[in-house]
C-alpha positions as CSV (number, residue, x, y, z in Angstrom):
1,M,32.6,5.5,-18.0
2,T,29.8,3.4,-16.9
3,R,28.8,3.7,-13.4
4,T,27.2,0.4,-12.0
5,L,27.5,-1.5,-9.3
6,R,27.3,-4.7,-11.1
7,G,30.3,-7.2,-9.4
8,K,31.2,-4.8,-7.3
9,V,30.0,-6.6,-4.2
10,A,28.7,-9.8,-2.6
11,V,26.6,-11.9,-0.3
12,A,28.5,-13.6,1.9
13,G,26.5,-15.0,4.8
14,V,22.5,-14.9,5.4
15,G,20.8,-15.6,8.5
16,E,17.1,-16.7,9.2
17,T,15.5,-16.9,13.0
18,T,12.3,-19.2,13.0
19,Y,9.7,-17.6,11.4
20,F,6.2,-17.7,13.8
21,K,2.5,-17.1,12.8
22,H,1.8,-13.2,13.1
23,G,1.9,-12.4,17.2
24,Q,3.2,-15.3,18.4
25,S,6.9,-15.0,18.7
26,P,8.2,-15.7,22.1
27,H,11.1,-12.9,21.3
28,S,11.3,-9.3,21.0
29,E,11.8,-7.9,17.6
30,F,15.5,-6.2,18.8
31,K,15.9,-10.4,19.9
32,L,14.8,-11.0,17.1
33,A,17.1,-8.8,14.3
34,L,20.1,-9.9,17.0
35,Q,19.7,-13.3,16.2
36,A,19.1,-12.8,12.6
37,I,22.5,-10.9,12.7
38,L,24.2,-13.6,14.5
39,A,23.2,-16.3,12.0
40,A,24.2,-14.7,9.1
41,C,27.7,-14.1,10.9
42,E,28.1,-17.8,12.0
43,D,27.2,-18.4,7.5
44,A,29.5,-16.0,6.8
45,G,32.2,-17.2,9.2
46,I,33.2,-14.0,10.1
47,D,33.7,-12.5,13.8
48,P,30.5,-9.5,14.4
49,R,32.4,-6.9,15.1
50,R,33.7,-6.5,11.0
51,I,29.6,-5.5,10.8
52,D,30.5,-1.8,10.3
53,G,26.8,-1.1,8.9
54,F,23.5,-1.7,9.0
55,A,20.6,-1.1,6.3
56,S,16.6,-2.1,6.6
57,Y,14.0,-1.5,5.1
58,S,9.8,-0.6,6.0
59,N,10.2,1.3,8.9
60,D,11.8,-1.4,10.8
61,R,12.4,0.1,14.4
62,N,15.3,-1.6,15.2
63,D,18.2,1.6,15.8
64,P,21.7,1.0,14.4
65,S,23.3,2.4,16.8
66,R,21.6,0.0,19.9
67,L,22.5,-2.7,17.4
68,A,25.5,-1.5,17.3
69,A,26.4,-0.9,21.3
70,A,25.0,-4.8,21.5
71,L,27.3,-6.1,19.1
72,G,30.0,-4.3,20.6
73,L,30.9,-3.4,17.3
74,P,34.2,-0.9,16.6
75,A,32.2,1.3,14.8
76,L,29.6,2.3,13.1
77,R,30.4,3.8,9.4
78,F,26.8,3.6,7.5
79,S,23.4,3.0,8.5
80,N,20.3,3.8,6.2
81,L,16.6,3.0,6.3
82,N,14.4,2.8,3.3
83,W,11.4,4.8,4.3
84,G,8.1,2.6,4.1
85,G,6.6,0.1,1.9
86,G,6.4,-4.3,2.5
87,G,8.4,-6.5,1.3
88,G,9.5,-4.7,-2.5
89,G,11.2,-2.6,-0.1
90,G,13.7,-5.4,0.7
91,S,15.2,-4.7,-2.4
92,A,16.5,-1.1,-2.3
93,A,17.8,-1.8,1.5
94,V,20.3,-4.6,-0.3
95,G,20.7,-1.5,-3.2
96,N,21.7,1.1,-0.4
97,A,24.1,-1.4,1.4
98,A,25.6,-2.2,-1.7
99,A,26.3,1.2,-2.8
100,A,28.1,1.8,0.6
101,V,30.0,-1.1,0.4
102,A,31.1,-0.5,-3.4
103,C,31.8,3.3,-2.6
104,G,34.2,2.8,0.8
105,I,31.7,4.3,3.5
106,A,31.8,0.6,4.9
107,N,33.4,-2.5,4.6
108,C,30.9,-4.9,5.9
109,V,27.2,-4.4,5.7
110,V,23.7,-6.5,7.3
111,V,20.8,-6.2,5.3
112,F,18.1,-6.8,7.5
113,R,14.5,-6.6,9.0
114,A,13.0,-8.0,12.3
115,L,8.9,-8.0,13.0
116,A,6.9,-9.2,16.2
117,Q,3.9,-8.3,15.4
118,G,2.5,-9.3,19.1
119,Q,4.7,-6.5,20.7
120,F,3.4,-4.3,18.6
121,Q,0.3,-3.7,16.0
122,R,-0.1,-6.8,13.5
123,F,0.9,-5.3,9.6
124,G,-1.8,-6.1,7.9
125,A,-4.0,-4.1,9.9
126,A,-5.5,-1.2,11.3
127,P,-5.5,0.9,14.8
128,P,-8.9,1.3,15.8
129,G,-10.4,4.9,15.1
130,G,-8.0,8.2,15.4
131,T,-7.5,10.6,12.8
132,A,-5.6,10.0,9.4
133,S,-4.0,12.6,7.5
134,G,-2.4,13.8,4.6
135,E,-1.9,10.8,1.7
136,A,-3.9,8.3,4.5
137,A,-6.8,10.7,5.4
138,L,-7.4,9.7,0.8
139,N,-7.4,6.4,2.1
140,A,-8.5,4.7,5.4
141,P,-11.7,6.5,5.4
142,Y,-12.6,4.7,2.1
143,G,-11.5,0.9,3.7
144,V,-8.5,1.0,2.4
145,M,-5.3,0.5,4.7
146,S,-3.6,-2.9,4.0
147,P,-0.8,-3.9,1.7
148,A,-2.9,-6.0,-0.2
149,Q,-5.7,-3.1,-0.3
150,R,-3.1,-0.8,-1.8
151,Y,-2.2,-2.5,-4.6
152,A,-5.3,-4.5,-5.1
153,M,-6.1,-1.4,-7.7
154,R,-3.1,-2.2,-9.3
155,A,-3.3,-5.8,-10.1
156,M,-6.6,-5.8,-11.0
157,R,-5.9,-2.7,-13.9
158,F,-3.0,-4.8,-14.9
159,L,-5.4,-7.9,-15.6
160,H,-7.7,-6.0,-17.1
161,E,-5.2,-4.7,-19.6
162,N,-3.5,-7.4,-20.1
163,K,-6.4,-10.0,-20.7
164,I,-4.9,-11.9,-18.0
165,A,-6.8,-15.0,-16.7
166,D,-8.0,-15.8,-13.0
167,S,-5.8,-19.0,-13.5
168,A,-2.6,-17.2,-13.8
169,Q,-2.7,-16.4,-10.1
170,R,-4.2,-19.4,-9.5
171,A,-0.7,-20.5,-11.4
172,I,1.5,-18.5,-9.3
173,A,0.3,-19.5,-6.0
174,L,0.3,-23.3,-7.0
175,A,4.1,-22.7,-7.9
176,S,5.0,-20.8,-4.9
177,Y,3.3,-23.4,-2.5
178,R,5.0,-26.5,-4.5
179,H,8.8,-24.0,-3.9
180,A,7.8,-24.4,-0.2
181,Q,7.3,-28.4,-0.1
182,S,11.6,-28.7,-1.2
183,N,12.5,-26.1,1.3
184,P,12.7,-27.6,4.6
185,R,13.2,-23.8,6.4
186,A,9.5,-22.1,4.1
187,V,6.4,-21.8,6.5
188,M,5.0,-24.2,3.8
189,H,6.7,-27.1,3.9
190,G,5.3,-30.1,4.3
191,R,1.5,-28.3,3.3
192,P,1.5,-28.6,-0.4
193,L,-1.7,-26.8,-2.2
194,T,-4.2,-28.1,-4.4
195,A,-6.1,-26.0,-7.2
196,E,-9.1,-26.9,-5.3
197,A,-8.3,-25.8,-2.4
198,Y,-7.0,-21.8,-4.2
199,D,-10.8,-21.8,-5.7
200,A,-12.3,-22.5,-2.7
201,S,-10.4,-20.2,-0.2
202,R,-12.2,-16.8,0.7
203,W,-11.6,-13.4,-0.8
204,I,-8.9,-11.2,0.9
205,V,-9.8,-8.5,-1.8
206,E,-10.4,-9.3,-5.5
207,P,-8.6,-10.5,-7.5
208,W,-6.8,-11.6,-4.4
209,R,-7.5,-15.0,-2.6
210,L,-5.9,-15.9,0.7
211,F,-3.6,-18.1,-0.7
212,D,-2.3,-14.7,-3.2
213,C,-1.5,-13.1,0.0
214,C,1.9,-13.3,2.1
215,Q,1.5,-15.1,5.4
216,E,2.5,-12.2,7.8
217,N,5.1,-14.3,10.1
218,D,7.0,-12.7,13.2
219,G,10.7,-13.5,12.6
220,A,14.0,-11.4,11.1
221,A,16.5,-12.1,8.4
222,A,19.5,-10.9,7.8
223,L,22.6,-10.4,4.9
224,I,25.7,-9.8,4.7
225,I,27.3,-7.0,1.9
226,V,30.8,-7.2,1.2
227,P,33.3,-6.3,-1.5
228,A,33.3,-8.5,-4.0
229,E,37.1,-8.8,-3.9
230,Q,37.2,-10.3,-0.3
231,A,34.1,-12.1,-0.7
232,K,36.3,-15.6,-1.9
233,D,37.7,-15.1,2.1
234,F,34.9,-16.6,3.5
235,R,32.8,-19.8,4.5
236,Q,30.3,-19.8,1.7
237,T,30.4,-19.2,-1.9
238,P,29.7,-15.8,-2.7
239,A,25.9,-14.2,-4.6
240,Y,27.8,-11.7,-6.5
241,L,25.0,-8.5,-7.1
242,L,24.4,-8.0,-10.5
243,A,21.8,-4.7,-10.3
244,D,19.3,-4.0,-7.7
245,E,16.0,-2.2,-8.5
246,P,15.0,0.2,-5.6
247,G,11.6,1.1,-7.2
248,R,9.5,4.1,-8.3
249,A,5.5,3.5,-7.5
250,W,4.9,5.9,-5.7
251,L,6.5,8.4,-7.8
252,L,5.2,7.3,-10.1
253,Y,1.5,6.7,-9.1
254,R,1.6,10.9,-8.0
255,R,2.1,11.2,-11.7
256,R,-0.3,8.4,-13.3
257,G,2.5,6.9,-14.3
258,E,4.9,9.7,-15.9
259,R,8.0,10.0,-15.0
260,L,10.5,12.5,-15.9
261,S,13.3,12.0,-17.8
262,H,16.4,10.9,-16.2
263,Q,19.8,13.2,-18.4
264,G,20.1,11.6,-21.3
265,E,17.3,9.5,-21.8
266,S,15.3,9.6,-24.7
267,A,11.9,10.4,-24.2
268,G,10.7,6.8,-25.9
269,A,12.5,5.4,-23.1
270,V,10.0,7.0,-20.5
271,G,7.1,6.3,-22.2
272,Q,7.9,3.3,-22.4
273,A,8.5,3.1,-18.8
274,A,5.5,4.7,-17.9
275,A,3.6,2.4,-20.1
276,Q,5.0,-0.8,-18.4
277,H,4.6,0.4,-14.8
278,L,0.9,1.5,-15.6
279,G,0.7,-2.2,-16.9
280,R,1.2,-3.0,-13.9
281,Q,-1.1,-0.4,-11.8
282,P,-4.6,0.5,-11.0
283,R,-22.4,15.6,-14.7
284,G,-24.0,16.9,-11.3
285,M,-22.9,16.6,-8.2
286,L,-25.3,14.2,-5.8
287,Y,-25.2,14.7,-2.1
288,A,-26.4,12.4,0.5
289,R,-26.5,12.4,4.6
290,P,-25.3,10.1,6.9
291,R,-27.1,7.8,9.6
292,T,-28.2,9.3,12.5
293,A,-25.4,8.7,14.3
294,G,-21.5,9.2,12.1
295,R,-18.4,7.8,12.1
296,S,-17.9,9.8,15.7
297,G,-20.7,6.7,17.3
298,P,-21.8,3.8,17.0
299,P,-24.5,3.3,14.3
300,V,-28.1,3.2,15.3
301,A,-29.4,0.1,14.5
302,R,-33.6,1.2,13.3
303,P,-36.2,0.0,11.3
304,V,-35.9,1.6,7.6
305,D,-37.8,2.1,4.8
306,R,-36.5,2.0,1.0
307,A,-34.5,5.5,0.4
308,S,-32.7,4.4,3.4
309,A,-32.0,0.4,3.6
310,R,-28.8,0.0,5.4
311,R,-26.8,-3.4,5.4
312,R,-27.1,-5.8,8.3
313,S,-25.3,-8.7,7.1
314,L,-21.7,-10.2,5.8
315,D,-23.4,-10.9,3.1
316,G,-25.0,-7.5,1.9
317,D,-28.5,-8.3,3.3
318,L,-29.7,-6.9,-0.2
319,R,-32.7,-6.4,-2.3
320,P,-33.0,-7.1,-5.9
321,D,-32.8,-3.7,-6.7
322,G,-29.2,-3.3,-5.3
323,D,-29.8,-1.1,-2.3
324,A,-27.8,-1.3,0.3
325,G,-26.5,1.0,3.4
326,L,-28.7,3.8,2.1
327,E,-29.7,7.8,3.3
328,H,-31.5,10.1,1.2
329,D,-31.2,13.6,2.3
330,P,-34.1,15.4,0.5
331,R,-33.1,18.8,1.3
332,H,-30.5,19.0,-1.6
333,G,-32.6,17.2,-3.7
334,G,-29.9,14.6,-4.0
335,D,-30.2,10.3,-5.0
336,V,-29.5,7.0,-2.3
337,M,-26.0,5.8,-1.3
338,S,-23.9,3.4,0.8
339,Y,-20.9,4.1,3.1
340,L,-18.9,2.8,5.5
341,P,-19.5,2.1,9.0
342,S,-18.8,4.2,12.0
343,G,-15.1,3.9,13.7
344,L,-13.2,4.4,10.5
345,P,-10.1,7.3,10.7
346,I,-11.7,10.3,10.4
347,P,-9.8,12.2,8.0
348,V,-8.1,15.9,9.0
349,P,-6.0,18.1,6.9
350,E,-2.4,17.9,6.8
351,S,-0.5,20.0,10.1
352,D,1.1,22.7,7.5
353,A,-2.5,23.4,6.0
354,L,-1.6,21.9,2.7
355,D,-4.5,20.0,1.4
356,K,-7.2,22.0,4.1
357,P,-8.0,23.9,0.3
358,Y,-10.0,20.4,-0.7
359,W,-11.2,19.1,2.6
360,D,-13.2,22.3,3.0
361,A,-14.3,22.3,-0.4
362,T,-15.8,18.9,0.0
363,R,-17.6,20.7,2.6
364,R,-19.4,22.9,0.6
365,G,-20.2,20.0,-1.7
366,E,-17.5,20.9,-4.4
367,V,-14.4,19.1,-5.7
368,L,-10.9,20.5,-6.0
369,V,-8.2,19.0,-7.9
370,Q,-3.9,21.0,-7.8
371,R,-3.4,23.2,-10.9
372,C,0.0,24.5,-11.9
373,K,-0.2,28.4,-12.9
374,K,2.9,28.1,-14.6
375,C,2.5,25.4,-16.4
376,S,-1.2,24.2,-16.4
377,T,-0.7,20.6,-14.9
378,F,-3.1,19.3,-12.7
379,Q,-2.0,16.7,-10.4
380,W,-3.3,14.7,-7.2
381,G,-2.4,13.9,-4.2
382,P,-1.7,17.8,-3.1
383,E,2.2,19.1,-2.8
384,W,3.2,22.3,-2.6
385,I,5.4,22.4,-5.3
386,C,3.9,21.2,-9.8
387,H,5.5,17.7,-10.5
388,K,6.1,18.7,-13.9
389,C,8.1,22.1,-14.0
390,L,8.8,22.5,-10.0
391,S,6.9,25.7,-9.9
392,F,5.5,26.3,-6.4
393,E,2.5,28.4,-8.1
394,V,0.5,25.6,-7.2
395,D,-3.4,26.8,-7.0
396,W,-6.8,24.6,-6.1
397,H,-9.0,24.0,-9.5
398,K,-12.6,23.2,-8.9
399,V,-13.8,20.2,-11.6
400,S,-16.8,18.8,-12.4
401,G,-16.9,15.7,-10.1
402,R,-17.7,13.4,-13.5
403,G,-14.8,10.6,-14.2
404,R,-14.7,7.5,-15.3
405,I,-13.6,4.1,-13.0
406,Y,-10.0,3.4,-13.6
407,S,-9.4,0.4,-11.6
408,W,-11.1,-0.9,-8.8
409,E,-10.9,-3.5,-5.6
410,R,-13.4,-5.6,-3.7
411,P,-12.4,-5.6,-0.2
412,W,-13.5,-8.3,2.2
413,H,-11.8,-9.2,4.3
414,P,-12.1,-6.7,7.8
415,V,-8.6,-5.1,8.6
416,H,-10.2,-2.7,10.9
417,P,-12.0,-3.3,13.8
418,A,-14.9,-1.4,12.3
419,L,-15.0,-3.4,8.8
420,K,-15.8,-6.3,10.5
421,G,-19.1,-8.1,9.7
422,H,-19.2,-5.2,7.1
423,G,-18.1,-6.2,4.1
424,P,-17.9,-6.6,1.2
425,Y,-17.6,-2.8,0.0
426,I,-16.4,-1.5,-3.5
427,V,-13.0,0.7,-3.9
428,V,-13.1,2.4,-7.3
429,L,-10.6,4.7,-8.8
430,V,-11.5,7.3,-10.7
431,E,-10.4,8.9,-13.1
432,L,-11.1,13.0,-13.8
433,P,-11.2,14.4,-17.6
434,D,-11.7,17.5,-16.6
435,A,-8.9,17.5,-14.3
436,G,-5.6,16.2,-17.0
437,N,-7.2,12.3,-15.7
438,V,-6.1,12.6,-12.8
439,R,-7.2,9.9,-10.3
440,M,-9.4,10.0,-7.0
441,L,-10.1,7.0,-4.9
442,G,-13.3,6.6,-3.1
443,N,-16.4,4.1,-2.6
444,L,-18.4,2.8,-5.6
445,L,-22.1,3.2,-3.8
446,G,-25.1,0.8,-4.5
447,D,-24.5,-3.0,-4.6
448,P,-21.0,-4.5,-2.9
449,K,-21.3,-7.4,-4.7
450,Q,-22.4,-5.6,-8.1
451,E,-20.3,-6.0,-11.3
452,V,-17.9,-3.5,-11.3
453,R,-16.6,-2.4,-15.7
454,I,-13.4,-0.5,-15.5
455,G,-13.8,2.9,-18.3
456,A,-17.8,2.6,-16.7
457,E,-18.8,6.4,-16.2
458,V,-19.7,8.1,-12.8
459,Q,-20.3,11.3,-10.6
460,A,-19.4,12.5,-7.6
461,V,-21.6,12.1,-4.7
462,F,-20.9,14.1,-1.2
463,E,-21.1,12.3,2.0
464,P,-21.4,14.4,5.3
465,H,-20.6,13.8,8.5
466,D,-22.1,16.5,10.6
467,G,-21.9,14.8,13.8
468,A,-17.8,13.7,13.8
469,K,-15.5,15.6,15.6
470,P,-14.2,17.3,13.6
471,P,-17.4,17.5,11.2
472,F,-15.9,16.1,7.1
473,T,-17.4,15.3,4.3
474,L,-16.5,12.6,1.9
475,V,-16.3,12.3,-1.4
476,Q,-17.8,8.8,-3.4
477,W,-18.9,7.9,-6.6
478,K,-22.0,6.0,-7.9
479,L,-22.6,5.0,-11.3
480,A,-23.9,8.1,-14.0
């Protein structure tokens, strides 16, 4: 017997609030959620008190128990949240609600999401200062914080592997805006986009321009999920759910695109899925010394010589040789490097000390990667268990610091207060051949406007921040 959701549940109603520019909603997130839920009930023609479940995603802040109390629900049989993620999490929330209805846990589940960025933080921006641990410590100090920045690497790799021209992204943006002209509820209704306007728009993070990115609006929306056999009793023509894909991007990302097979699934199917996912993605050690003031304090403006020439303007203020934001540390016989300004999150080990060996090693000028003692599989980022054989015998292995660029991005739009006036900069995803081709993220030093070639050989550069509290060292990358 095949287990499936196909045709077992239906969407009976849809509700939306007015959409506002980010930060400009006059209502709280909780009020927006209530408005969308009531609008969905009105669309379906049902009493809101028939609701007995809630599902949401992307760490929505509206507690289902409070929603149930506010709406006067007689029972709350199901509540669920798809953790993390962005807009793609909406599909997972629908799937979770559908599963609850299909197996009889609940009979009328609302899938919702509400956002009021003025009440909290802007969704696509990062808070100033502070520290970062876990996954964030491997991204934020290098200037990778926003959703667009986190996915640009995958897009760049996809464009590279499939030889897709820039015109394809322009066509997608133009089609989206064209659809908006036939939808009076769309934020961009009455504001068509032309190819000329797209090409003239500013970069957000290469390969994406302004019109490739979402609008970051405030507002709320809700769907009502009911059993298929009851759908005909509602006001609107039902939309039956045929399938759902909650996504495996995080797990695949951790395993470089590899995943474990499901019971009864052939190795070929696993390889094909991994290849499809990857299509959607992204010699010696060098040392350098940070500027006079590290990230724990403001940078010091002072005249500099060639070895410490620093970038001062949005356009890079670069010489023909491409020097940018550099200071050489002769104590280590190293070379020059550029790095991001002070004020970005300081990386600290996780509270359970999982990644402490890695950060301690960077202070010694070493790169460590986890390796399973049982099956010898390398993995990154750090975890307590081997992703392949599930052994807890995971150790740390010193690697050479040589690698090649697997993907890259060039952020222009400052998503963090410390980055204002300091763009663009380059972030690379580096594949380590002597560590099972695991991939590690960092900045590519030198001219921030240089041409970046996927496959180019790079070597690790250590960037100590001795004056920070606590002190830390970043692993950066330089063309070999």
